[in-house]
C-alpha positions in Angstrom: 182.0 49.2 81.9 181.3 48.7 85.4 185.1 48.6 86.4 185.3 52.1 84.9 181.7 53.4 87.0 183.1 52.1 90.1 186.0 54.2 89.6 184.5 57.0 88.4 182.2 57.0 91.2 185.0 57.1 93.8 186.1 60.1 92.4 189.1 59.1 89.4 188.6 61.6 86.7 188.1 60.0 83.1 191.4 60.3 81.5 192.7 58.0 84.9 190.2 55.5 85.1 190.7 55.3 81.3 194.4 54.8 81.7 194.3 53.0 84.5 191.9 50.4 82.3 193.5 50.9 79.1 197.1 49.5 81.3 194.9 46.3 81.5 193.5 46.0 77.8 195.3 45.2 74.1 193.4 47.5 72.8 193.5 50.9 74.5 190.3 52.6 72.8 188.1 49.7 74.7 189.1 51.3 78.1 187.9 54.5 76.4 184.5 53.1 75.5 183.9 52.2 78.9 184.6 55.5 80.3 182.9 57.3 77.8 179.7 54.8 78.8 179.8 54.5 81.8 180.2 58.4 81.8 176.4 58.2 79.9 177.8 59.5 76.5 175.7 57.8 73.8 177.7 55.0 71.8 177.1 56.7 68.4 179.0 60.1 69.8 181.4 58.1 71.8 182.3 56.4 68.3 182.7 59.5 66.1 184.9 61.3 69.0 187.3 58.4 69.1 187.0 58.5 65.2 188.7 60.8 64.6 192.6 59.5 65.1 191.6 55.7 64.3 195.2 54.5 65.7 195.8 57.1 68.2 197.3 54.2 70.4 200.2 53.6 68.1 201.1 57.2 69.1 202.0 55.9 72.7 204.3 53.7 73.9 203.4 50.9 76.2 203.5 52.2 79.6 202.0 56.0 78.5 198.3 54.4 79.0 198.3 57.7 81.6 199.4 59.6 78.9 196.7 58.3 76.6 194.0 59.1 79.3 194.8 62.6 79.7 195.1 63.3 76.1 192.2 61.9 75.4 190.5 64.0 78.2 192.2 67.4 77.1 190.2 66.5 73.7 187.4 66.6 74.7 186.1 62.7 74.5 184.8 62.5 78.1 183.1 65.6 77.8 179.3 64.7 78.9 177.0 67.2 77.0 174.7 69.3 78.6 170.9 69.3 77.3 170.2 72.8 77.1 166.8 74.6 77.8 165.4 77.0 75.9 166.9 80.5 76.5 170.2 78.2 76.9 169.6 77.0 72.8 168.3 80.8 72.4 172.1 82.3 74.2 173.9 79.6 71.9 173.0 80.9 69.4 174.4 84.8 69.9 177.2 82.7 71.3 178.0 81.0 68.0 176.7 84.5 65.9 179.4 85.9 68.3 182.0 83.7 66.7 181.3 83.9 63.4 181.5 87.2 63.1 185.0 87.2 65.5 187.1 86.6 61.8 188.3 83.3 63.2 190.6 82.1 65.9 193.5 79.6 67.1 193.0 75.9 67.2 193.1 75.4 71.0 191.2 78.6 71.7 187.9 77.1 69.7 188.7 73.7 71.5 188.1 75.5 74.3 185.4 77.3 73.1 184.1 73.9 71.6 184.4 71.9 74.7 181.8 74.9 77.0 179.8 74.4 74.4 179.0 70.7 74.5 179.3 71.0 78.6 177.0 73.7 78.7 179.7 76.0 80.3 177.9 79.1 78.1 178.8 81.9 81.0 182.1 81.0 80.4 182.3 81.2 76.9 180.9 84.4 77.2 183.7 85.6 79.7 186.3 84.0 77.1 185.0 85.4 74.1 185.0 89.1 75.6 188.1 88.9 76.6 189.8 87.7 73.1 187.2 90.0 71.0 187.3 89.9 67.1 190.1 89.6 65.3 191.5 92.9 63.9 191.1 93.4 60.3 189.2 89.8 59.9 186.3 90.4 62.4 183.0 92.1 62.3 183.6 94.2 65.7 179.9 95.3 65.7 177.8 93.0 64.5 180.4 90.6 67.4 179.6 93.0 70.1 175.8 93.3 69.7 175.8 89.3 69.6 177.6 89.3 72.5 175.1 91.9 74.1 172.3 89.9 73.0 173.5 86.2 74.8 174.9 88.4 77.9 171.5 90.0 79.1 170.3 86.5 79.0 172.9 86.0 82.3 173.0 86.2 85.8 175.2 89.0 86.3 176.9 88.0 89.2 177.5 84.9 87.7 181.9 84.8 87.6 185.2 83.3 87.0 189.1 84.4 88.1 189.0 86.9 85.1 185.1 88.6 86.4 181.6 88.7 86.5 178.7 88.5 83.4 177.8 91.7 84.3 181.6 93.4 84.1 182.0 91.4 80.5 178.6 92.9 79.5 179.0 96.4 80.4 182.7 95.8 78.5 180.2 94.7 75.3 178.3 97.2 75.5 180.7 100.0 75.6 182.5 98.2 72.5 179.6 98.3 70.3 178.8 101.9 71.5 182.8 102.3 70.0 181.5 100.7 66.9 179.2 103.1 65.9 180.9 106.1 66.3 
């Protein structure tokens, strides 16, 4: 675990470190465990994340240790959970209410949102849900947009990314909610 901690401190990403350690290990899961523990992920949580596919190493060939580490990183195994304060917990509840009203979504999209919840990236999830919207014929649009408006009112309006600011997304949610009542 100390070697993993040193490599992470030097700026290497968790997937890279896992791959490097796996290259010298008989059981690659031990490398993943060392990286997770070095990141501060609780042992029980890490065991749960790694237990999803108990014999994952068999899916890779010798020499593909870097791909193994990358795969685990992309799957969220090394995501460090953020402790949410009361305001953030309320925002998360509203975002999850929107998800329940959305009417379902693809697994890749769902994984991305779940990783955002774990890492506390609530504004990113808010903007993503706004872009995606409820599923036609399956979602409950009024409930979906109302939950997003409630969540959006908690954010700093200037918070943004390449897709726009929270203020822009909140305005869109309000417009869509108003359209639901016409």
